[in-house]
N, C-alpha and C positions, 0 to 999 in steps of 0.2 A: 579339651579346648572348646571354649564357648564360641559359637558363631552368632554374631549380631547382624541383622538384615534391615536395611533402610531403603529409601527410594526418593527420587525427585522428579515426578512426572510433570509434563507440560501440557497445557490445554489452551484451546482457542476460545474466543468469545464471539457471539452472534448478537445482532440487534436487528429486529424486523426480518429475521430469516437470512441475513447476510453476514458473512464474516467481516469483522471490523478489527482494527488494531487495538490491542490491550495496553499499548504504551501509555503510561501515566495514570492508569485506572486505580492502582493501589500503591501502597507504600512498599518499599523493599526493592532492591536490585541485586545483581550478582555479588557486589562487594559488601552490601549491607542488607541481607535478608531481614524481613520484618517478622519478629518472633510472635508466634501465636501458641496457644496450648497444644502440646504434642508435636510441635514442629515449627515451620516458618513458611512465609509466602513471599513472592517477589514478582516483578515484571521481568520477562525474558524476551527482549526484542518486541515482537508483536504478539507474543503469547503471555500467558500467566503460568507460573510455576509454583509448586509447593514441595517442601521436603518434610520428612517425618523424623521423630526421634527413633533411633535404632531399636528394633524389637528382637526379643529372644524367643518368642513363640508365635504361633499362628494367630491366636486371639489378639495379642498385643499389636501385631502388624496390621490386622484388619481394622481394629479400633482406631489406631493412629491414622491410617490412610483415610478412613471414612470421616473421622472428626476434622482433620485438617482440610480435606476436600470440601466438606460442608461449610467450614469457616470461610474458605476462599469464595465459594458461591455467594455467601451472605454479604461479602464485601462489595459485590457488584450486582445488586438486586435488579438493576435495569437491563442486565444482559443475561444471555443464556451461555453457560460455560459448558463446552463440549469436549469430550475426549475422542478426537478423531486424528489419525496420523498425518493428514495433509489438509491444508486450507488454501484455497485459491483466491487470489485477490486481483482486482482490476489493476493493470500495470500502471495506469495513471494515478490511481489511489496509492499504490505501493510507493511510487516515486515521490509522492508528496509527503511521505512520512519523514520525521526527523532522522538524521544520520544514525543516532543511537538506536532507534527502533529497527533499523535495517541491518545492523551488525550481526554477523553469524560467526559462531565458533570463537568465543573470546580466547580460549586456550586450545591448543591442539590436543587431539586424542590419538591413540595409538592402536596398532593392529597387533594383537597378542601372538598371532601366527608368524608374522614377518618381523615383528619388533620395530617396524618403521612407523613414523608419524603418518596419519591419514591426511589426505589433501583437504584443504579448506574448501567448503562448498561454494557454489556460485550464488551470490546474494542478489543478482539481477533477475533471477527467474521469478515469475509472478506467482509463486507459491511459497508456503512455509510449512515446515514439518514439526511434529511434536513427538517427543520420546517418552519412554517410561523406564528410565535408568534404574538399575538395582545396585545398591551399595552393600558390600560384603565385608564385614569386619572380623578379624581373628587375632588382632594384636593392638597395641597402642604405641603411639609416638615413635613409630619405626621411621628410618630414613627411607623415604619413598623412592630415592634415586639409587639405593644400594642394589647391586646385582642379585643378592640373595632374596631381598624383598620383591624385586621385580620378577625374579624367576618364579616365586610362589604365586605372584599375581597373574603372570602369564598362564601358569598351569590352571589356576582357578577360572580364568576367563575362557580358556579353551574347553574346560569341563562344562562351563555354563552354556557354551554354544550347543552342547549336546542336550543339556537338561532344560534350557530355556529357549535357545535360538531355534533348534529343530522343531520342537513342539509348537512354537509360536506360529509356524506356518499353517497349522491346523485350524487356528481361530482368527488369524490376521491375514487376510488376502491382499492387503495393500502392497504394491510393489514400487510405487512412486517415491515414497519416503527414502527408500534405500538407495535411490539414485543420488541423494544428497547426504544422508546420514544413516548410521545404523547397520553398516555392513558387518559381516561375521567378525568376531574377535575385537570389536571396538571397545576400548577401555581407557581409563585413566588410573594411574597408581596413586594410592592415598596412604597416609601415615598409619591408618587403621587397617588397611587391606587394599581393596580395589573397587572401582566403579565399572560395572558391566553396562555398556552403552548400546547394545544391539537392539533391544526391544523398543517397539513403539508404545504409545500410551493406550493401546486398545484394551489392555487387561484391566484398565480402570472401570470399564463398563459393566463388570460383573463381579459380584461378591465371590463367586466360585473361582474366577480367574485370579482375583487378588489373593485368595488363600493358596491357589495353585502356585503362584509366583513364589510365595514364601516357602512353601513345602518343597518345591522342586529345587530351589536354591539350597536349602538345608540338606536335602538328600544328596544332591550333587556334590556338595562340599564334604559330607560325611563319607561318601564313596571315594572321593579323591584322597581324603586323609587316611583311608584304610588301604590305599595303594592301588585302587581301581581307576586308572587314568584312561578314559575311553578313547582319547586321541591316540594313545599308543596302539590300541587294537584296530581302530577304524581309520586312522590317518586324518588328513586335512579335509575338513568338511565345509570349507568356505564357499565353494561353488554351489553346494546344495542350498545353503542359506541364501546366498546372494542372488541366485536364480530362482528362488522359491520353488524348488523341486520337491513337491509334496510326496511324490511316490518314493523317491530315494530317502527322504526324511523318514517316512513311515517304516521303511525296511530296517533302518538303523534303530529307530525307536522301539520297534517290536523285538528285535534281536537283543538289544541291550537292556530291555525291561525298564524303559524310561516312562515314568507316569505322565499321562496326558490329561488335559481337562475333560471331565465327563459330566 
């Protein structure tokens, strides 16, 4: 079974050293992303977002990410595009934005551990968060609402909590984003597989981390499909990720032989 891996990271923009709204800066929105070579770009609230064509190997994933990210930066030459998990805005500036720019969470996402929908975040807070979602494909045109497909998706997402969520605590020390988005097990089911929504965008800042995201996703899926379901051995690890318990994460990472960024 071939595994294809994609992503749709979000980024903020700065001007004169200050975070500013990206609303209206480029073409493309959630319903109509603007196609560019190797992916697409769009405005996402007060942030910018890009997605890549799905990749089958590390080189293709790295190339697609770097090419589309570079294209996005070239589209807003007067701004600095930054991959940081949280941006703080003056409350008066925030409240002066159009309603469309302030909307959060256009569609619900789900917790693979509980199978319940996650709560919609509070859009009145003077901060915005940016994610680095990973898309995992193993099929085509599946009924994303079928119990069988969702069962596989839940298993994949729980496995990704071990292979991506736990190790992310070693390079991403931000805890504020998770108060709004990105708790353990966050996902959306797709016709091709699943979208893992726990990671922030911090992995965009390093070629090493971009490669690591691809490789750990692939390794985690291969081990899952070989019957090695780490959640059956170690149980529910939501609290470890949600509380950023690096010590507990390291214990499992070492015991389970999970690759970490080096």
